[in-house]
C-alpha positions as CSV (number, residue, x, y, z in Angstrom):
1,M,-133.1,-67.1,26.9
2,P,-135.2,-64.6,26.6
3,G,-136.9,-66.2,23.3
4,Y,-139.0,-64.7,20.7
5,M,-142.0,-63.3,19.3
6,I,-143.6,-65.0,16.3
7,C,-147.0,-64.8,15.0
8,G,-147.6,-61.7,17.5
9,E,-147.1,-64.1,20.5
10,R,-144.1,-64.3,22.5
11,Q,-142.5,-68.4,21.7
12,P,-139.7,-70.3,23.8
13,T,-136.3,-70.9,22.6
14,N,-136.6,-74.5,21.4
15,L,-136.7,-74.4,17.4
16,D,-136.7,-78.5,17.4
17,D,-139.5,-79.2,19.3
18,G,-142.8,-80.3,17.2
19,A,-144.9,-78.0,18.2
20,M,-142.4,-74.7,17.6
21,Q,-141.7,-76.4,14.3
22,D,-145.5,-75.5,13.5
23,V,-145.5,-72.1,14.6
24,L,-142.5,-71.1,12.4
25,R,-144.3,-73.2,9.8
26,R,-147.4,-71.2,10.4
27,H,-145.2,-67.6,10.3
28,Y,-143.3,-68.3,6.9
29,A,-146.9,-69.2,5.6
30,D,-149.3,-66.5,6.6
31,Y,-146.9,-63.4,8.1
32,K,-144.7,-62.4,5.3
33,G,-144.5,-59.2,5.7
34,Q,-144.5,-59.5,9.7
35,P,-140.7,-60.2,10.6
36,A,-140.3,-62.1,13.2
37,L,-138.4,-60.5,16.6
38,C,-135.5,-61.9,18.6
39,L,-136.3,-60.7,22.4
40,C,-132.7,-60.8,23.7
41,T,-132.6,-57.4,23.9
42,D,-134.2,-54.4,24.0
43,L,-133.9,-53.3,20.6
44,R,-135.5,-56.7,19.1
45,P,-134.0,-57.1,16.3
46,R,-135.5,-58.8,13.7
47,L,-135.4,-62.2,12.2
48,Y,-136.6,-63.5,9.3
49,I,-137.6,-67.7,8.9
50,A,-135.9,-70.1,6.3
51,R,-136.5,-73.3,5.2
52,L,-133.9,-76.0,5.0
53,A,-135.5,-79.4,3.3
54,D,-138.1,-80.0,6.5
55,Q,-136.6,-78.3,8.6
56,F,-137.8,-74.3,9.9
57,V,-134.9,-72.3,11.0
58,L,-134.1,-68.6,12.2
59,K,-131.9,-66.3,10.4
60,R,-130.6,-63.0,12.1
61,W,-131.7,-59.9,9.5
62,P,-129.2,-58.4,7.1
63,G,-127.5,-55.8,9.1
64,S,-129.0,-56.6,12.6
65,G,-126.0,-58.7,14.1
66,H,-124.8,-56.2,16.2
67,E,-128.1,-55.7,17.7
68,H,-128.2,-59.0,19.4
69,A,-127.1,-59.9,22.9
70,A,-123.3,-61.0,22.5
71,D,-124.2,-65.2,23.9
72,C,-127.0,-64.7,21.2
73,D,-126.7,-67.3,18.6
74,R,-127.7,-64.5,16.2
75,Y,-125.2,-62.0,17.5
76,E,-122.7,-60.9,14.4
77,P,-119.6,-58.5,15.2
78,P,-120.0,-55.2,14.6
79,L,-119.0,-54.0,11.3
80,E,-115.7,-52.4,11.9
81,A,-114.4,-56.4,13.7
82,S,-114.3,-57.6,10.8
83,G,-113.9,-57.5,6.9
84,L,-117.7,-57.3,6.0
85,G,-118.0,-53.4,6.7
86,R,-115.5,-52.7,4.1
87,L,-118.2,-54.5,1.4
88,L,-121.0,-53.9,2.7
89,G,-123.3,-51.0,0.3
90,S,-120.5,-52.1,-2.6
91,A,-120.3,-55.5,-3.6
92,I,-122.6,-57.2,-1.0
93,R,-126.2,-54.8,-0.9
94,E,-127.9,-56.2,2.3
95,D,-132.0,-54.7,2.0
96,T,-133.4,-54.5,5.3
97,L,-136.4,-54.7,3.8
98,T,-137.0,-57.5,2.5
99,G,-133.3,-59.4,4.4
100,D,-132.5,-60.3,0.4
101,V,-129.5,-59.4,-0.7
102,E,-127.8,-58.4,-3.8
103,L,-123.6,-59.3,-4.6
104,R,-121.4,-58.2,-7.0
105,L,-118.5,-60.2,-8.1
106,G,-115.2,-60.1,-8.9
107,F,-114.9,-62.8,-10.5
108,P,-116.5,-63.5,-13.5
109,L,-120.1,-66.4,-14.1
110,K,-119.2,-66.7,-18.0
111,K,-115.9,-68.0,-19.7
112,Q,-115.0,-65.8,-22.6
113,P,-113.0,-66.7,-25.3
114,R,-109.4,-67.0,-25.7
115,N,-109.0,-64.0,-28.2
116,S,-112.1,-62.0,-26.2
117,A,-110.8,-58.4,-25.2
118,A,-112.9,-58.6,-22.2
119,P,-110.9,-57.6,-19.1
120,A,-109.3,-60.1,-16.6
121,E,-110.8,-60.6,-13.0
122,A,-108.6,-59.4,-10.2
123,H,-108.1,-61.9,-7.4
124,P,-108.5,-59.5,-4.2
125,E,-107.4,-62.3,-1.8
126,D,-104.0,-61.5,-3.3
127,A,-104.2,-57.6,-3.4
128,T,-100.8,-55.9,-1.7
129,E,-101.6,-54.4,1.2
130,D,-101.9,-50.7,-0.9
131,G,-104.0,-52.3,-3.1
132,Q,-106.6,-53.5,-0.2
133,D,-107.2,-49.9,0.0
134,G,-107.9,-49.4,-4.1
135,K,-111.7,-49.5,-5.3
136,S,-111.4,-53.2,-6.6
137,S,-111.1,-54.5,-3.6
138,T,-114.1,-52.7,-1.8
139,S,-116.6,-52.8,-5.2
140,R,-116.8,-56.2,-5.8
141,A,-116.6,-59.8,-3.7
142,G,-113.9,-61.7,-5.1
143,F,-113.9,-65.8,-4.3
144,R,-112.7,-65.2,-0.8
145,A,-115.0,-62.6,0.6
146,L,-117.4,-64.4,-1.3
147,L,-116.7,-67.4,1.1
148,H,-116.5,-65.8,3.7
149,Y,-119.7,-64.2,3.4
150,L,-121.4,-67.7,3.0
151,W,-119.9,-69.0,6.2
152,D,-120.8,-66.0,8.5
153,Q,-124.0,-65.8,7.3
154,A,-124.8,-69.7,7.6
155,E,-123.4,-68.8,11.1
156,L,-120.6,-71.4,11.0
157,T,-118.1,-69.2,12.4
158,H,-120.3,-69.2,15.5
159,W,-119.4,-72.0,17.8
160,K,-121.0,-72.8,21.6
161,P,-120.0,-76.0,24.0
162,G,-123.7,-77.7,22.8
163,M,-122.4,-77.7,19.4
164,K,-120.0,-80.2,20.3
165,G,-120.5,-83.6,18.1
166,K,-123.3,-82.3,16.2
167,R,-121.6,-80.3,13.1
168,N,-120.9,-82.6,10.4
169,W,-121.2,-81.8,6.6
170,W,-124.8,-82.3,6.2
171,V,-125.6,-79.3,8.8
172,V,-122.6,-77.4,6.9
173,R,-124.1,-78.2,3.5
174,N,-127.7,-77.1,4.4
175,R,-126.6,-73.8,6.5
176,L,-124.8,-72.6,3.5
177,L,-128.0,-73.3,1.2
178,G,-130.0,-71.5,3.1
179,A,-127.6,-68.7,3.2
180,A,-127.1,-68.9,-0.2
181,A,-131.0,-69.1,-1.5
182,R,-131.1,-65.0,0.0
183,M,-128.6,-64.2,-2.1
184,T,-128.7,-63.1,-5.9
185,A,-125.8,-62.3,-8.5
186,N,-126.3,-61.1,-12.3
187,G,-130.4,-61.7,-11.9
188,T,-129.7,-64.9,-10.6
189,R,-130.6,-67.0,-7.0
190,L,-126.8,-67.8,-5.9
191,S,-128.5,-71.4,-4.9
192,R,-128.8,-72.0,-8.8
193,R,-125.6,-71.8,-9.7
194,L,-124.0,-73.0,-6.5
195,F,-123.2,-77.2,-6.4
196,I,-122.2,-77.9,-2.8
197,P,-122.3,-82.0,-2.5
198,E,-124.5,-83.9,-0.6
199,P,-123.7,-86.4,2.1
200,F,-123.0,-89.6,0.3
201,R,-124.5,-92.2,1.0
202,V,-124.0,-96.1,-0.5
203,E,-127.3,-97.2,-0.7
204,T,-128.5,-93.9,-2.5
205,K,-125.2,-93.1,-4.7
206,D,-127.0,-93.9,-8.2
207,E,-129.6,-91.5,-7.3
208,I,-127.2,-88.5,-6.0
209,R,-125.0,-89.0,-9.0
210,L,-128.0,-88.3,-11.2
211,R,-129.0,-85.0,-9.3
212,R,-125.6,-84.1,-9.4
213,R,-125.0,-84.6,-12.6
214,A,-128.3,-82.6,-13.7
215,L,-127.5,-79.6,-12.0
216,L,-123.9,-79.5,-13.7
217,Q,-125.7,-79.9,-17.1
218,T,-127.7,-76.8,-16.3
219,V,-124.5,-75.2,-18.0
220,A,-122.4,-77.8,-19.9
221,S,-121.7,-76.4,-23.2
222,H,-118.8,-77.2,-26.1
223,K,-118.7,-72.9,-27.3
224,A,-115.9,-71.0,-26.1
225,A,-118.0,-68.3,-24.0
226,R,-119.9,-71.0,-21.8
227,E,-121.7,-70.4,-18.6
228,L,-120.2,-70.7,-15.2
229,M,-120.6,-73.3,-11.9
230,M,-119.7,-72.1,-8.7
231,F,-118.8,-75.4,-6.4
232,L,-118.3,-75.1,-2.5
233,V,-116.6,-78.6,-1.4
234,E,-114.6,-80.0,1.2
235,V,-111.3,-81.4,-0.4
236,K,-110.1,-85.3,0.1
237,E,-106.8,-85.1,-2.3
238,I,-105.6,-82.9,-5.3
239,A,-103.8,-85.6,-7.7
240,P,-102.1,-85.8,-10.7
241,S,-104.5,-86.9,-13.7
242,T,-104.0,-88.1,-17.4
243,Y,-104.6,-84.5,-18.3
244,G,-102.7,-82.5,-15.2
245,Y,-104.4,-82.2,-11.8
246,K,-107.7,-83.9,-10.7
247,L,-109.5,-82.6,-7.2
248,I,-111.4,-85.2,-5.4
249,A,-113.8,-84.0,-3.0
250,R,-115.5,-85.8,-0.2
251,N,-119.0,-86.7,-0.6
252,V,-118.0,-87.1,-4.2
253,P,-116.1,-90.3,-4.7
254,D,-116.7,-91.2,-8.4
255,D,-116.4,-87.9,-10.3
256,P,-113.4,-85.8,-9.9
257,I,-113.0,-82.2,-10.5
258,Y,-109.9,-81.5,-13.3
259,M,-107.5,-78.8,-13.2
260,S,-104.9,-77.7,-15.6
261,E,-101.3,-77.8,-14.5
262,E,-100.9,-74.1,-14.6
263,L,-103.9,-73.8,-12.0
264,Y,-102.3,-76.4,-10.1
265,G,-99.1,-74.2,-9.7
266,T,-100.7,-71.1,-9.3
267,I,-102.4,-72.2,-6.0
268,G,-99.6,-74.1,-4.5
269,R,-98.1,-70.6,-4.4
270,R,-101.1,-68.5,-3.1
271,F,-102.8,-71.0,-0.5
272,E,-99.4,-72.6,0.8
273,T,-100.0,-72.5,4.4
274,E,-103.6,-73.9,3.5
275,L,-102.0,-76.9,1.8
276,E,-100.1,-77.1,4.7
277,M,-102.5,-77.7,7.6
278,F,-104.2,-79.9,4.9
279,S,-101.7,-82.4,5.4
280,R,-102.0,-82.7,9.2
281,P,-103.3,-86.2,10.5
282,E,-106.9,-86.9,9.8
283,G,-109.6,-85.5,11.7
284,Q,-107.8,-82.2,12.8
285,G,-109.5,-80.0,10.0
286,H,-110.9,-79.6,6.5
287,L,-110.4,-77.8,3.6
288,I,-112.9,-75.8,1.7
289,A,-112.1,-75.4,-1.7
290,F,-114.7,-72.7,-4.0
291,G,-114.3,-71.1,-6.9
292,T,-115.8,-71.8,-10.7
293,L,-115.8,-75.2,-12.9
294,S,-117.2,-75.6,-16.6
295,V,-119.1,-78.4,-17.9
296,K,-118.4,-80.6,-21.1
297,P,-121.5,-82.1,-22.5
298,S,-120.0,-85.2,-21.8
299,G,-120.3,-84.1,-18.2
300,I,-116.1,-83.4,-17.6
301,A,-116.0,-80.5,-15.2
302,T,-113.1,-78.6,-15.6
303,I,-111.7,-75.8,-12.6
304,E,-112.1,-72.2,-13.8
305,D,-110.3,-70.2,-10.9
306,L,-110.6,-71.1,-6.7
307,T,-110.1,-70.2,-3.4
308,L,-109.1,-72.3,-0.5
309,M,-109.9,-71.9,3.5
310,A,-108.9,-73.9,6.1
311,T,-111.3,-74.6,9.3
312,T,-110.7,-77.0,12.2
313,A,-112.3,-80.2,13.0
314,E,-115.5,-78.2,13.9
315,W,-115.9,-76.1,10.8
316,I,-114.2,-72.8,12.4
317,P,-111.8,-71.4,9.5
318,V,-108.7,-70.5,10.9
319,C,-106.0,-68.6,8.6
320,D,-102.8,-70.9,10.1
321,E,-102.3,-72.5,12.4
322,T,-101.8,-70.3,15.4
323,E,-105.4,-69.6,15.3
324,A,-106.0,-73.1,14.4
325,V,-104.7,-73.7,18.4
326,I,-106.6,-70.8,19.5
327,V,-109.7,-72.3,18.3
328,D,-109.4,-75.9,19.3
329,Y,-107.7,-74.6,23.2
330,S,-111.2,-72.6,23.5
331,V,-113.1,-75.5,22.3
332,V,-112.1,-77.7,24.6
333,T,-112.1,-75.9,27.4
334,G,-116.0,-74.8,26.5
335,R,-116.0,-71.3,25.5
336,A,-118.3,-69.6,23.1
337,L,-117.0,-67.9,20.5
338,V,-117.5,-66.2,16.9
339,K,-114.5,-66.0,14.7
340,P,-114.1,-62.7,12.9
341,L,-113.5,-63.1,8.7
342,K,-110.9,-60.7,6.0
343,Y,-112.9,-61.2,3.3
344,N,-110.7,-58.6,1.3
345,M,-108.5,-57.4,3.9
346,G,-104.9,-57.4,2.9
347,Q,-102.1,-58.2,6.0
348,G,-102.2,-54.4,6.4
349,R,-105.2,-55.3,8.0
350,A,-106.0,-56.1,11.8
351,L,-108.7,-58.2,13.2
352,A,-109.4,-60.1,16.1
353,A,-108.6,-63.8,16.3
354,V,-111.6,-65.1,18.1
355,L,-114.3,-62.8,20.1
356,Y,-115.0,-64.2,22.9
357,T,-118.9,-64.4,23.4
358,D,-119.3,-65.9,26.8
359,S,-117.7,-62.6,28.6
360,P,-119.6,-61.1,31.1
361,E,-121.0,-57.3,30.1
362,K,-119.3,-57.1,26.6
363,P,-117.4,-60.0,24.0
364,T,-113.5,-60.1,24.9
365,A,-111.3,-60.0,21.4
366,F,-108.1,-62.1,21.2
367,Y,-105.9,-60.4,19.5
368,V,-102.4,-62.2,18.5
369,V,-99.1,-59.9,18.1
370,R,-96.5,-60.9,15.8
371,P,-93.0,-60.7,16.3
372,D,-92.5,-59.1,12.2
373,E,-95.6,-56.8,12.6
374,T,-95.4,-53.9,10.3
375,E,-95.7,-50.7,11.5
376,V,-98.8,-50.7,9.4
377,L,-100.1,-53.7,11.2
378,V,-99.8,-51.9,14.6
379,K,-101.3,-49.0,13.7
380,A,-104.1,-50.8,11.9
381,R,-104.7,-52.6,15.4
382,E,-104.5,-49.4,17.9
383,E,-107.1,-48.1,15.8
384,L,-109.5,-50.8,15.7
385,L,-109.0,-51.0,20.1
386,Q,-110.0,-47.5,20.2
387,S,-113.2,-48.2,17.7
388,T,-114.7,-51.6,18.9
389,A,-116.4,-51.9,22.5
390,T,-115.0,-55.2,23.6
391,N,-112.5,-56.4,26.3
392,P,-109.1,-56.7,24.3
393,V,-106.8,-59.0,24.9
394,L,-103.6,-59.5,23.2
395,W,-101.2,-62.4,23.0
396,R,-97.7,-61.8,22.1
397,L,-96.1,-65.0,20.4
398,A,-92.6,-63.3,21.5
399,D,-93.3,-63.9,25.1
400,D,-95.4,-66.4,25.8
401,P,-95.9,-69.5,22.3
402,I,-98.6,-71.5,24.6
403,P,-101.9,-69.0,24.9
404,S,-103.5,-71.5,27.1
405,T,-103.0,-68.9,30.3
406,L,-104.3,-66.3,28.5
407,I,-107.4,-67.3,27.7
408,D,-108.1,-69.6,31.1
409,G,-107.8,-65.9,32.5
410,I,-110.3,-65.0,30.4
411,P,-113.9,-64.1,32.6
412,C,-116.5,-66.2,31.3
413,S,-120.3,-66.0,32.4
414,S,-120.7,-69.6,32.4
415,R,-117.3,-71.1,32.6
416,R,-117.5,-75.0,32.7
417,P,-114.8,-77.5,34.5
418,M,-112.1,-78.6,32.0
419,A,-113.3,-82.1,32.3
420,A,-117.1,-81.2,31.4
421,A,-116.5,-79.4,28.2
422,S,-114.2,-82.4,26.9
């Protein structure tokens, strides 16, 4: 790897090395006006340094992901290859000078009284194909769009063989909080209004619970109009409770989050596929819940609204079992990839299932062609194939129900034997 330019000097690529951490710490403290540079291409795209707990990490500068080499950890698909492009400049405004991000949210962060005349917020993720072309789908980020943006900026959509066995909730949480630290919504840093539970440890459970209660109490109120807290958790169980239903999050065994019967019925219809995937055997994937909750002075937290997202065991988002098969097989066979996400895109929008970044010369976009596709989707994919600088591969489900032969046929610049990858 070419390395980085930090503190005005060329540096190696091992960011975990103690000496390198000292360099990052010095740049973080003394070089605020001089961004670090990635030397993966002649463009030398800018980087910023983020502090996650006691660790310093390098993050790609907003809007620069496509300038990195495809095999660089900071590479990001071109805007037309994901749903992000539809939101940049309107719902998501990235400051290329400071690296900060301003968000326009499509959901409230304040609960209004029932008799309030305030308009109800739309759910862009539930809009029809026609609705996706409307102003509301691009001017504001709904729950799914913001969740996808956090996942993208935390680089949890990236996968390389060397990550096997190294991605757990501690890593996921730290990366998400690091991404949220540079985002602002309604004049407030997102990280101050976002609850992501700490990894649970029996020996420190009391201290963890005290910190969690203190954070949630910052929005606690008995008034009809009250502030809301965003939450992002891994779902362990959704079960009946005395007054409706409760969501039990992993790493939060002692404090369930409650929801109404009405909301439970709504998510059952809206996220049928995600919930069915959640019922698979333990260890095959994760179910992520992201939404808003209100807190009473008693400490009882109630979900106001939410979205659900299924991921593989490696925390890579997938929309259904077909995508899960592609990602899981790619991981087992040692491929490097980026997972494009839909954001506010509707069903009539084309998107590659995965983007292989280990292909020679340029990435390979792997598309799923389903038997029941509409003419709108077929046309959208044809337009995307012409506009994106990738090598396209189309998996036609009607001809071959298993993608292994197609994936094995995609050139890999660092092909590893099957046994070594698994």
